[in-house]
C-alpha positions in Angstrom: -0.3 12.3 -9.8 0.2 10.4 -6.7 3.7 10.4 -5.2 5.3 7.4 -3.5 5.0 9.2 -0.2 1.2 9.1 -0.6 1.2 5.3 -0.8 0.6 3.5 2.4 0.7 -0.2 3.3 -1.6 -1.6 6.0 -1.4 -5.0 7.5 -5.0 -5.5 8.8 -5.2 -8.7 10.8 -2.5 -10.4 8.6 -3.9 -9.3 5.3 -1.8 -6.7 3.4 -3.4 -3.7 1.7 -1.7 -1.0 -0.3 -3.7 2.2 -0.9 -3.2 6.0 -0.8 -3.4 8.4 2.1 -6.0 10.3 0.1 -8.2 7.2 -0.1 -8.0 6.7 3.6 -8.8 10.3 4.2 -12.0 10.4 2.2 -14.1 10.2 5.3 -13.0 12.9 7.8 -12.8 12.4 11.6 -12.2 8.6 11.3 -9.4 6.4 12.5 -8.4 5.8 8.9 -8.1 9.5 8.2 -6.0 9.9 11.3 -3.8 7.0 10.2 -3.3 8.6 6.8 -2.4 12.0 8.2 -0.3 10.6 11.0 -2.4 12.4 13.6 -3.5 9.5 15.7 -5.2 10.4 19.0 -3.6 9.0 22.2 -6.4 6.3 22.5 -5.9 5.3 18.8 -2.2 4.7 19.1 -2.8 1.4 20.9 -4.7 0.1 17.9 -2.1 0.9 15.3 1.5 -0.3 15.4 4.2 0.9 13.0 6.3 -2.1 11.9 10.1 -1.8 11.3 9.4 -1.8 7.5 7.0 1.1 7.8 3.9 -1.0 7.4 1.1 -0.1 9.7 -0.4 -3.0 11.6 -4.1 -2.9 12.8 -5.3 -5.9 14.7 -8.7 -6.2 13.1 -10.5 -8.4 10.6 -8.4 -8.4 7.4 -10.8 -9.9 4.9 -13.6 -7.6 5.9 -11.4 -4.5 5.5 -11.5 -5.1 1.7 -15.2 -3.9 1.8 -14.2 -0.8 3.7 -11.4 0.0 1.3 -13.7 -0.6 -1.7 -16.3 1.8 -0.1 -13.6 4.5 0.3 -12.4 4.1 -3.2 -15.8 4.0 -4.9 -18.2 5.7 -2.5 -20.5 2.6 -3.0 -21.7 -0.1 -0.7 -20.9 -3.3 -2.7 -21.4 -6.6 -1.0 -21.7 -10.1 -2.5 -25.1 -11.8 -2.7 -26.1 -13.7 0.4 -23.4 -11.8 2.4 -23.7 -13.2 6.0 -21.1 -11.0 7.8 -23.1 -7.8 8.0 -23.0 -7.5 11.7 -19.3 -8.1 11.8 -18.7 -5.6 9.0 -20.7 -3.0 10.9 -18.5 -3.7 13.9 -15.5 -3.0 11.8 -17.1 0.2 10.4 -17.8 1.4 13.9 -14.3 0.6 15.0 -12.9 2.8 12.2 -15.6 5.4 13.0 -16.9 5.3 9.4 -20.4 6.7 10.2 -21.7 6.9 6.7 -20.6 3.4 5.8 -22.1 2.1 9.1 -25.4 3.9 8.3 -25.5 2.3 4.9 -25.0 -1.1 6.4 -27.7 -0.5 8.9 -30.1 0.7 6.2 -29.4 -2.1 3.9 -32.7 -3.9 3.6 -31.6 -6.5 1.1 -29.4 -8.2 3.7 -30.9 -9.9 6.7 -28.3 -10.2 9.4 -28.1 -13.5 11.3 -28.5 -13.6 15.1 -25.2 -13.5 16.9 -24.0 -14.7 20.2 -21.8 -12.8 22.6 -18.7 -14.1 20.7 -20.0 -12.9 17.4 -20.8 -16.2 15.8 -24.2 -17.5 14.8 -25.8 -20.3 16.7 -27.6 -23.1 14.8 -31.4 -22.8 15.3 -31.1 -19.2 16.6 -33.1 -17.9 13.7 -36.2 -19.9 14.7 -35.7 -20.1 18.4 -35.0 -23.8 18.3 -32.0 -25.4 19.8 -29.7 -28.0 18.4 -27.8 -30.5 20.4 -24.6 -32.2 19.3 -22.7 -35.0 21.0 -19.4 -36.7 20.3 -18.7 -40.4 20.5 -15.7 -42.7 19.9 -15.8 -45.6 17.4 -14.0 -48.2 19.4 -14.3 -50.8 16.6 -12.3 -48.9 14.1 -8.6 -49.7 13.5 -7.8 -46.3 14.8 -9.8 -44.1 17.2 -12.3 -41.8 15.4 -14.5 -39.2 16.9 -17.9 -38.7 15.3 -20.3 -35.7 15.6 -23.9 -36.6 15.8 -26.8 -34.3 16.2 
């Protein structure tokens, strides 16, 4: 039986998660295992902030953390069809040092990652090497000023 001391609440990028320390410790030598055991390394302490209510804040992608937590709970990689955030999820797995999860993401052949730019977002036309140009213009005949996107 799990005691209340084993329950831990994480705020990951503004999304709240409640789990157990044993779940976070399933993969050893990871940031999450260190969070669960309270044995953060000096360089890890800058990434985890203990809030006044005891919640641990991690400034990372909150919605993507759900897939990481699901993996730790089930030991399965389970992603929705047409999942388009594979590269970002792999970045999260690497941040938490979840090597097995990261390897499963890399080996996943049913998902084709989209090309990314330096800021992590896809660029229209990047898949085919074509470029797309957009321009804005003002509609000065409208009763109020409107901006239109044309491309």
